[in-house]
PALORO-943928 format. One record per residue (C-alpha): residue in one letter; x, y, z; residue number from 1. Coordinates in steps of 0.05 Angstrom, whole numbers, plus 5000, padded with zeros to 4 digits. Layout:
BEGIN
+------+------+------+------+------+
| resn |    u |    v |    w | resi |
+------+------+------+------+------+
|    a |    X |    Y |    Z |  NUM |
...
+------+------+------+------+------+
***
This chain:
BEGIN
+------+------+------+------+------+
| resn |    u |    v |    w | resi |
+------+------+------+------+------+
|    m | 5059 | 5227 | 4839 |    1 |
|    s | 5029 | 5267 | 4896 |    2 |
|    r | 4959 | 5248 | 4917 |    3 |
|    n | 4918 | 5295 | 4960 |    4 |
|    l | 4849 | 5291 | 4989 |    5 |
|    s | 4802 | 5339 | 4954 |    6 |
|    f | 4767 | 5394 | 4990 |    7 |
|    n | 4701 | 5359 | 4977 |    8 |
|    t | 4726 | 5295 | 5009 |    9 |
|    r | 4749 | 5332 | 5072 |   10 |
|    k | 4684 | 5371 | 5074 |   11 |
|    s | 4642 | 5307 | 5067 |   12 |
|    l | 4681 | 5273 | 5123 |   13 |
|    c | 4669 | 5333 | 5168 |   14 |
|    n | 4595 | 5336 | 5151 |   15 |
|    q | 4585 | 5261 | 5165 |   16 |
|    l | 4630 | 5253 | 5226 |   17 |
|    g | 4633 | 5323 | 5255 |   18 |
|    d | 4689 | 5374 | 5247 |   19 |
|    a | 4738 | 5344 | 5297 |   20 |
|    a | 4731 | 5271 | 5276 |   21 |
|    g | 4727 | 5289 | 5202 |   22 |
|    n | 4790 | 5331 | 5204 |   23 |
|    e | 4827 | 5278 | 5244 |   24 |
|    l | 4808 | 5223 | 5194 |   25 |
|    a | 4825 | 5268 | 5135 |   26 |
|    d | 4894 | 5284 | 5165 |   27 |
|    m | 4907 | 5210 | 5178 |   28 |
|    l | 4887 | 5192 | 5106 |   29 |
|    q | 4933 | 5248 | 5080 |   30 |
|    q | 4991 | 5220 | 5121 |   31 |
|    l | 4978 | 5151 | 5094 |   32 |
|    l | 4978 | 5177 | 5023 |   33 |
|    r | 5045 | 5213 | 5034 |   34 |
|    r | 5073 | 5148 | 5064 |   35 |
|    i | 5050 | 5107 | 5004 |   36 |
|    d | 5081 | 5158 | 4957 |   37 |
|    m | 5147 | 5154 | 4995 |   38 |
|    l | 5147 | 5078 | 4994 |   39 |
|    e | 5131 | 5076 | 4920 |   40 |
|    r | 5189 | 5124 | 4905 |   41 |
|    n | 5238 | 5084 | 4947 |   42 |
|    k | 5216 | 5014 | 4930 |   43 |
|    v | 5269 | 4966 | 4903 |   44 |
|    d | 5253 | 4906 | 4859 |   45 |
|    v | 5279 | 4843 | 4892 |   46 |
|    t | 5310 | 4791 | 4847 |   47 |
|    p | 5323 | 4723 | 4876 |   48 |
|    i | 5397 | 4706 | 4876 |   49 |
|    v | 5386 | 4631 | 4875 |   50 |
|    p | 5333 | 4605 | 4826 |   51 |
|    m | 5276 | 4565 | 4855 |   52 |
|    v | 5292 | 4491 | 4852 |   53 |
|    k | 5240 | 4435 | 4855 |   54 |
|    s | 5246 | 4393 | 4917 |   55 |
|    i | 5271 | 4321 | 4909 |   56 |
|    s | 5201 | 4292 | 4922 |   57 |
|    e | 5171 | 4336 | 4868 |   58 |
|    s | 5225 | 4315 | 4819 |   59 |
|    i | 5214 | 4241 | 4834 |   60 |
|    e | 5138 | 4248 | 4826 |   61 |
|    g | 5149 | 4281 | 4759 |   62 |
|    i | 5190 | 4221 | 4735 |   63 |
|    g | 5139 | 4167 | 4748 |   64 |
+------+------+------+------+------+
***
């Protein structure tokens, strides 16, 4: 899924911050969106190899 900043968003940023700052911020946001998309495409679910085991003190407390 590719997300892009809309023209209206970029225009609003430029109007509020000035052209240079608005474009710089819009470009940075666009790079972040591309990076998020890449990370989501490449993410791997991590499955623990060893199941979580209660500590000895937790097990003893559960007995009494």
